N, CA, C and O atoms as a printed pandas DataFrame, in Angstrom:
     atom_number atom_name residue_name chain_id  residue_number  x_coord  y_coord  z_coord
0              1         N          MET        A               1 -101.459  -41.833   30.057
1              2        CA          MET        A               1 -100.413  -40.890   30.373
2              3         C          MET        A               1 -100.260  -40.842   31.889
3              4         O          MET        A               1 -101.191  -40.452   32.594
4              5         N          SER        A               2  -99.130  -41.222   32.378
5              6        CA          SER        A               2  -98.931  -41.228   33.822
6              7         C          SER        A               2  -97.870  -40.194   34.202
7              8         O          SER        A               2  -96.883  -39.982   33.497
8              9         N          TYR        A               3  -98.115  -39.581   35.319
9             10        CA          TYR        A               3  -97.189  -38.580   35.839
10            11         C          TYR        A               3  -96.526  -39.137   37.084
11            12         O          TYR        A               3  -97.164  -39.802   37.900
12            13         N          SER        A               4  -95.261  -38.864   37.218
13            14        CA          SER        A               4  -94.598  -39.297   38.433
14            15         C          SER        A               4  -94.921  -38.321   39.560
15            16         O          SER        A               4  -95.217  -37.151   39.317
16            17         N          LEU        A               5  -94.862  -38.801   40.758
17            18        CA          LEU        A               5  -95.176  -37.986   41.923
18            19         C          LEU        A               5  -94.199  -36.817   42.051
19            20         O          LEU        A               5  -94.565  -35.742   42.526
20            21         N          LYS        A               6  -92.965  -37.034   41.628
21            22        CA          LYS        A               6  -91.965  -35.968   41.703
22            23         C          LYS        A               6  -92.316  -34.809   40.772
23            24         O          LYS        A               6  -92.170  -33.646   41.149
24            25         N          SER        A               7  -92.778  -35.118   39.559
25            26        CA          SER        A               7  -93.123  -34.046   38.627
26            27         C          SER        A               7  -94.364  -33.298   39.090
27            28         O          SER        A               7  -94.451  -32.084   38.910
28            29         N          VAL        A               8  -95.325  -33.999   39.682
29            30        CA          VAL        A               8  -96.522  -33.344   40.202
30            31         C          VAL        A               8  -96.152  -32.411   41.350
31            32         O          VAL        A               8  -96.669  -31.297   41.436
32            33         N          LYS        A               9  -95.269  -32.856   42.222
33            34        CA          LYS        A               9  -94.837  -32.013   43.335
34            35         C          LYS        A               9  -94.075  -30.795   42.841
35            36         O          LYS        A               9  -94.232  -29.706   43.392
36            37         N          SER        A              10  -93.254  -30.957   41.813
37            38        CA          SER        A              10  -92.504  -29.809   41.305
38            39         C          SER        A              10  -93.440  -28.796   40.656
39            40         O          SER        A              10  -93.241  -27.591   40.807
40            41         N          TRP        A              11  -94.468  -29.272   39.926
41            42        CA          TRP        A              11  -95.454  -28.358   39.354
42            43         C          TRP        A              11  -96.250  -27.654   40.435
43            44         O          TRP        A              11  -96.522  -26.458   40.331
44            45         N          TYR        A              12  -96.627  -28.391   41.478
45            46        CA          TYR        A              12  -97.361  -27.779   42.588
46            47         C          TYR        A              12  -96.515  -26.699   43.250
47            48         O          TYR        A              12  -97.025  -25.623   43.561
48            49         N          ARG        A              13  -95.243  -26.965   43.467
49            50        CA          ARG        A              13  -94.348  -25.991   44.093
50            51         C          ARG        A              13  -94.196  -24.749   43.206
51            52         O          ARG        A              13  -94.194  -23.624   43.704
52            53         N          PHE        A              14  -94.071  -24.957   41.894
53            54        CA          PHE        A              14  -93.944  -23.844   40.949
54            55         C          PHE        A              14  -95.188  -22.963   40.981
55            56         O          PHE        A              14  -95.083  -21.741   41.075
56            57         N          ILE        A              15  -96.361  -23.577   40.902
57            58        CA          ILE        A              15  -97.611  -22.812   40.908
58            59         C          ILE        A              15  -97.807  -22.123   42.242
59            60         O          ILE        A              15  -98.236  -20.969   42.277
60            61         N          ARG        A              16  -97.508  -22.787   43.328
61            62        CA          ARG        A              16  -97.659  -22.194   44.662
62            63         C          ARG        A              16  -96.744  -20.981   44.832
63            64         O          ARG        A              16  -97.140  -19.996   45.454
64            65         N          ASN        A              17  -95.545  -21.040   44.297
65            66        CA          ASN        A              17  -94.629  -19.900   44.380
66            67         C          ASN        A              17  -95.110  -18.727   43.535
67            68         O          ASN        A              17  -94.868  -17.571   43.880
68            69         N          LYS        A              18  -95.794  -19.022   42.422
69            70        CA          LYS        A              18  -96.257  -17.953   41.538
70            71         C          LYS        A              18  -97.504  -17.256   42.053
71            72         O          LYS        A              18  -97.605  -16.034   41.942
72            73         N          VAL        A              19  -98.456  -17.990   42.613
73            74        CA          VAL        A              19  -99.728  -17.392   43.002
74            75         C          VAL        A              19  -99.973  -17.405   44.505
75            76         O          VAL        A              19 -101.029  -16.959   44.954
76            77         N          GLY        A              20  -99.047  -17.892   45.277
77            78        CA          GLY        A              20  -99.242  -17.978   46.719
78            79         C          GLY        A              20  -99.278  -16.633   47.415
79            80         O          GLY        A              20  -99.774  -16.546   48.538
80            81         N          PHE        A              21  -98.782  -15.602   46.803
81            82        CA          PHE        A              21  -98.723  -14.289   47.432
82            83         C          PHE        A              21  -99.911  -13.396   47.073
83            84         O          PHE        A              21  -99.997  -12.272   47.568
84            85         N          LEU        A              22 -100.820  -13.864   46.231
85            86        CA          LEU        A              22 -101.972  -13.055   45.839
86            87         C          LEU        A              22 -102.918  -12.863   47.023
87            88         O          LEU        A              22 -103.170  -13.801   47.779
88            89         N          ASP        A              23 -103.432  -11.664   47.181
89            90        CA          ASP        A              23 -104.374  -11.406   48.278
90            91         C          ASP        A              23 -105.804  -11.383   47.735
91            92         O          ASP        A              23 -106.034  -11.691   46.565
92            93         N          VAL        A              24 -106.747  -11.024   48.579
93            94        CA          VAL        A              24 -108.164  -11.070   48.228
94            95         C          VAL        A              24 -108.471  -10.123   47.061
95            96         O          VAL        A              24 -109.259  -10.467   46.180
96            97         N          TYR        A              25 -107.867   -8.960   47.050
97            98        CA          TYR        A              25 -108.119   -7.997   45.980
98            99         C          TYR        A              25 -107.602   -8.500   44.634
99           100         O          TYR        A              25 -108.242   -8.292   43.603
100          101         N          ASP        A              26 -106.454   -9.157   44.645
101          102        CA          ASP        A              26 -105.916   -9.707   43.403
102          103         C          ASP        A              26 -106.811  -10.815   42.864
103          104         O          ASP        A              26 -107.023  -10.905   41.655
104          105         N          ILE        A              27 -107.334  -11.654   43.742
105          106        CA          ILE        A              27 -108.237  -12.714   43.320
106          107         C          ILE        A              27 -109.526  -12.109   42.764
107          108         O          ILE        A              27 -110.073  -12.613   41.784
108          109         N          ALA        A              28 -110.014  -11.029   43.386
109          110        CA          ALA        A              28 -111.220  -10.361   42.882
110          111         C          ALA        A              28 -110.977   -9.771   41.496
111          112         O          ALA        A              28 -111.849   -9.846   40.631
112          113         N          ILE        A              29 -109.803   -9.185   41.278
113          114        CA          ILE        A              29 -109.462   -8.651   39.954
114          115         C          ILE        A              29 -109.361   -9.783   38.942
115          116         O          ILE        A              29 -109.811   -9.639   37.805
116          117         N          LEU        A              30 -108.780  -10.902   39.340
117          118        CA          LEU        A              30 -108.679  -12.057   38.455
118          119         C          LEU        A              30 -110.061  -12.579   38.071
119          120         O          LEU        A              30 -110.315  -12.851   36.898
120          121         N          ILE        A              31 -110.949  -12.718   39.042
121          122        CA          ILE        A              31 -112.298  -13.205   38.766
122          123         C          ILE        A              31 -113.057  -12.223   37.875
123          124         O          ILE        A              31 -113.743  -12.637   36.941
124          125         N          THR        A              32 -112.940  -10.940   38.157
125          126        CA          THR        A              32 -113.624   -9.935   37.338
126          127         C          THR        A              32 -113.107   -9.942   35.907
127          128         O          THR        A              32 -113.894   -9.849   34.966
128          129         N          GLY        A              33 -111.810  -10.050   35.735
129          130        CA          GLY        A              33 -111.233  -10.091   34.398
130          131         C          GLY        A              33 -111.649  -11.326   33.623
131          132         O          GLY        A              33 -111.987  -11.236   32.442
132          133         N          MET        A              34 -111.628  -12.477   34.277
133          134        CA          MET        A              34 -112.023  -13.703   33.598
134          135         C          MET        A              34 -113.522  -13.721   33.293
135          136         O          MET        A              34 -113.938  -14.215   32.245
136          137         N          LEU        A              35 -114.322  -13.188   34.199
137          138        CA          LEU        A              35 -115.761  -13.085   33.955
138          139         C          LEU        A              35 -116.043  -12.152   32.780
139          140         O          LEU        A              35 -116.914  -12.432   31.956
140          141         N          SER        A              36 -115.312  -11.055   32.705
141          142        CA          SER        A              36 -115.484  -10.119   31.589
142          143         C          SER        A              36 -115.102  -10.748   30.264
143          144         O          SER        A              36 -115.780  -10.540   29.258
144          145         N          LEU        A              37 -114.024  -11.514   30.254
145          146        CA          LEU        A              37 -113.633  -12.183   29.015
146          147         C          LEU        A              37 -114.647  -13.250   28.624
147          148         O          LEU        A              37 -114.907  -13.446   27.437
148          149         N          GLY        A              38 -115.220  -13.939   29.597
149          150        CA          GLY        A              38 -116.264  -14.914   29.308
150          151         C          GLY        A              38 -117.511  -14.258   28.753
151          152         O          GLY        A              38 -118.119  -14.770   27.812
152          153         N          ILE        A              39 -117.898  -13.126   29.328
153          154        CA          ILE        A              39 -119.056  -12.394   28.815
154          155         C          ILE        A              39 -118.761  -11.867   27.417
155          156         O          ILE        A              39 -119.647  -11.839   26.563
156          157         N          LEU        A              40 -117.527  -11.453   27.182
157          158        CA          LEU        A              40 -117.144  -10.980   25.845
158          159         C          LEU        A              40 -117.323  -12.079   24.806
159          160         O          LEU        A              40 -117.810  -11.819   23.707
160          161         N          ILE        A              41 -116.939  -13.286   25.139
161          162        CA          ILE        A              41 -117.159  -14.406   24.224
162          163         C          ILE        A              41 -118.650  -14.644   24.040
163          164         O          ILE        A              41 -119.098  -14.962   22.938
164          165         N          GLY        A              42 -119.416  -14.492   25.106
165          166        CA          GLY        A              42 -120.860  -14.669   25.025
166          167         C          GLY        A              42 -121.563  -13.612   24.201
167          168         O          GLY        A              42 -122.663  -13.855   23.704
168          169         N          THR        A              43 -120.961  -12.448   24.042
169          170        CA          THR        A              43 -121.604  -11.394   23.254
170          171         C          THR        A              43 -121.691  -11.742   21.775
171          172         O          THR        A              43 -122.483  -11.143   21.047
172          173         N          PHE        A              44 -120.894  -12.695   21.322
173          174        CA          PHE        A              44 -120.979  -13.100   19.927
174          175         C          PHE        A              44 -122.306  -13.802   19.624
175          176         O          PHE        A              44 -122.701  -13.909   18.463
176          177         N          PHE        A              45 -122.987  -14.277   20.661
177          178        CA          PHE        A              45 -124.233  -15.010   20.476
178          179         C          PHE        A              45 -125.462  -14.203   20.882
179          180         O          PHE        A              45 -126.584  -14.692   20.746
180          181         N          SER        A              46 -125.281  -12.990   21.373
181          182        CA          SER        A              46 -126.406  -12.174   21.826
182          183         C          SER        A              46 -126.303  -10.786   21.214
183          184         O          SER        A              46 -125.268  -10.127   21.313
184          185         N          LYS        A              47 -127.378  -10.353   20.587
185          186        CA          LYS        A              47 -127.352   -9.028   19.961
186          187         C          LYS        A              47 -127.597   -7.912   20.961
187          188         O          LYS        A              47 -127.168   -6.781   20.734
188          189         N          THR        A              48 -128.284   -8.207   22.080
189          190        CA          THR        A              48 -128.597   -7.150   23.039
190          191         C          THR        A              48 -127.375   -6.725   23.851
191          192         O          THR        A              48 -127.305   -5.579   24.296
192          193         N          ILE        A              49 -126.432   -7.608   24.047
193          194        CA          ILE        A              49 -125.247   -7.291   24.855
194          195         C          ILE        A              49 -124.088   -6.814   23.987
195          196         O          ILE        A              49 -123.076   -6.352   24.515
196          197         N          LYS        A              50 -124.216   -6.917   22.662
197          198        CA          LYS        A              50 -123.116   -6.544   21.764
198          199         C          LYS        A              50 -122.660   -5.101   21.937
199          200         O          LYS        A              50 -121.488   -4.791   21.723
200          201         N          LYS        A              51 -123.576   -4.219   22.323
201          202        CA          LYS        A              51 -123.173   -2.820   22.466
202          203         C          LYS        A              51 -122.250   -2.601   23.667
203          204         O          LYS        A              51 -121.585   -1.568   23.751
204          205         N          PHE        A              52 -122.201   -3.558   24.595
205          206        CA          PHE        A              52 -121.315   -3.462   25.748
206          207         C          PHE        A              52 -120.025   -4.254   25.572
207          208         O          PHE        A              52 -119.226   -4.342   26.505
208          209         N          ALA        A              53 -119.811   -4.823   24.413
209          210        CA          ALA        A              53 -118.654   -5.691   24.175
210          211         C          ALA        A              53 -117.334   -4.963   24.394
211          212         O          ALA        A              53 -116.393   -5.551   24.928
212          213         N          SER        A              54 -117.244   -3.699   23.993
213          214        CA          SER        A              54 -115.985   -2.971   24.167
214          215         C          SER        A              54 -115.682   -2.727   25.646
215          216         O          SER        A              54 -114.517   -2.716   26.044
216          217         N          ILE        A              55 -116.706   -2.535   26.450
217          218        CA          ILE        A              55 -116.498   -2.348   27.891
218          219         C          ILE        A              55 -115.972   -3.632   28.518
219          220         O          ILE        A              55 -115.032   -3.604   29.312
220          221         N          PHE        A              56 -116.594   -4.777   28.152
221          222        CA          PHE        A              56 -116.137   -6.054   28.681
222          223         C          PHE        A              56 -114.719   -6.365   28.227
223          224         O          PHE        A              56 -113.931   -6.911   28.999
224          225         N          ALA        A              57 -114.384   -6.028   26.992
225          226        CA          ALA        A              57 -113.031   -6.255   26.490
226          227         C          ALA        A              57 -112.016   -5.408   27.249
227          228         O          ALA        A              57 -110.931   -5.883   27.583
228          229         N          PHE        A              58 -112.367   -4.166   27.518
229          230        CA          PHE        A              58 -111.467   -3.278   28.253
230          231         C          PHE        A              58 -111.243   -3.781   29.682
231          232         O          PHE        A              58 -110.106   -3.839   30.151
232          233         N          ILE        A              59 -112.316   -4.142   30.366
233          234        CA          ILE        A              59 -112.195   -4.639   31.746
234          235         C          ILE        A              59 -111.390   -5.936   31.781
235          236         O          ILE        A              59 -110.526   -6.110   32.641
236          237         N          GLY        A              60 -111.668   -6.834   30.857
237          238        CA          GLY        A              60 -110.933   -8.091   30.805
238          239         C          GLY        A              60 -109.461   -7.903   30.500
239          240         O          GLY        A              60 -108.611   -8.580   31.078
240          241         N          ALA        A              61 -109.154   -6.986   29.594
241          242        CA          ALA        A              61 -107.753   -6.734   29.240
242          243         C          ALA        A              61 -106.990   -6.100   30.405
243          244         O          ALA        A              61 -105.866   -6.500   30.707
244          245         N          ILE        A              62 -107.597   -5.126   31.047
245          246        CA          ILE        A              62 -106.930   -4.471   32.188
246          247         C          ILE        A              62 -106.693   -5.462   33.318
247          248         O          ILE        A              62 -105.610   -5.495   33.904
248          249         N          GLY        A              63 -107.698   -6.266   33.623
249          250        CA          GLY        A              63 -107.549   -7.267   34.690
250          251         C          GLY        A              63 -106.497   -8.302   34.365
251          252         O          GLY        A              63 -105.706   -8.682   35.228
252          253         N          SER        A              64 -106.481   -8.763   33.121
253          254        CA          SER        A              64 -105.505   -9.766   32.717
254          255         C          SER        A              64 -104.081   -9.214   32.735
255          256         O          SER        A              64 -103.153   -9.902   33.161
256          257         N          VAL        A              65 -103.908   -7.995   32.281
257          258        CA          VAL        A              65 -102.577   -7.378   32.288
258          259         C          VAL        A              65 -102.091   -7.173   33.722
259          260         O          VAL        A              65 -100.920   -7.412   34.018
260          261         N          PHE        A              66 -102.977   -6.734   34.608
261          262        CA          PHE        A              66 -102.581   -6.535   36.000
262          263         C          PHE        A              66 -102.132   -7.841   36.642
263          264         O          PHE        A              66 -101.093   -7.886   37.301
264          265         N          ILE        A              67 -102.913   -8.903   36.452
265          266        CA          ILE        A              67 -102.552  -10.189   37.041
266          267         C          ILE        A              67 -101.282  -10.735   36.417
267          268         O          ILE        A              67 -100.456  -11.311   37.125
268          269         N          PHE        A              68 -101.099  -10.572   35.105
269          270        CA          PHE        A              68  -99.868  -11.025   34.455
270          271         C          PHE        A              68  -98.662  -10.319   35.050
271          272         O          PHE        A              68  -97.659  -10.959   35.366
272          273         N          ILE        A              69  -98.753   -9.006   35.204
273          274        CA          ILE        A              69  -97.640   -8.248   35.780
274          275         C          ILE        A              69  -97.406   -8.661   37.228
275          276         O          ILE        A              69  -96.262   -8.822   37.651
276          277         N          LYS        A              70  -98.469   -8.831   37.977
277          278        CA          LYS        A              70  -98.349   -9.188   39.399
278          279         C          LYS        A              70  -97.715  -10.559   39.577
279          280         O          LYS        A              70  -96.915  -10.747   40.494
280          281         N          VAL        A              71  -98.057  -11.531   38.714
281          282        CA          VAL        A              71  -97.544  -12.891   38.873
282          283         C          VAL        A              71  -96.139  -13.036   38.306
283          284         O          VAL        A              71  -95.274  -13.615   38.963
284          285         N          PHE        A              72  -95.891  -12.526   37.108
285          286        CA          PHE        A              72  -94.620  -12.783   36.462
286          287         C          PHE        A              72  -93.564  -11.707   36.708
287          288         O          PHE        A              72  -92.371  -11.974   36.562
288          289         N          LEU        A              73  -93.975  -10.515   37.073
289          290        CA          LEU        A              73  -93.026   -9.435   37.333
290          291         C          LEU        A              73  -93.246   -8.892   38.740
291          292         O          LEU        A              73  -93.272   -7.677   38.937
292          293         N          LYS        A              74  -93.405   -9.774   39.714
293          294        CA          LYS        A              74  -93.816   -9.358   41.048
294          295         C          LYS        A              74  -92.787   -8.495   41.777
295          296         O          LYS        A              74  -93.123   -7.864   42.779
296          297         N          ASP        A              75  -91.557   -8.452   41.305
297          298        CA          ASP        A              75  -90.562   -7.588   41.937
298          299         C          ASP        A              75  -90.830   -6.114   41.643
299          300         O          ASP        A              75  -90.429   -5.245   42.418
300          301         N          THR        A              76  -91.506   -5.827   40.530
301          302        CA          THR        A              76  -91.739   -4.440   40.150
302          303         C          THR        A              76  -93.123   -3.934   40.554
303          304         O          THR        A              76  -93.434   -2.763   40.336
304          305         N          VAL        A              77  -93.951   -4.789   41.134
305          306        CA          VAL        A              77  -95.295   -4.400   41.544
306          307         C          VAL        A              77  -95.297   -4.118   43.037
307          308         O          VAL        A              77  -94.512   -4.703   43.783
308          309         N          LEU        A              78  -96.167   -3.231   43.472
309          310        CA          LEU        A              78  -96.231   -2.857   44.891
310          311         C          LEU        A              78  -96.198   -4.035   45.806
311          312         O          LEU        A              78  -96.244   -3.871   47.025
């Protein structure tokens, strides 16, 4: 499967326009949300962490929703 240089550049430009305006706090929220979702998946294999699964799900959902709104609806976000 080969990609032309033009299509790669257009994808790079699209992604850069979508996430180029994120600041340090937004990246921290993104990392925290993704880490929480990863830990949530990991709770299926550990009985000791299962009692915290709802907390990880809540943190991951809030972080993901914030980043989704910030990236795709950036005109309505601060």
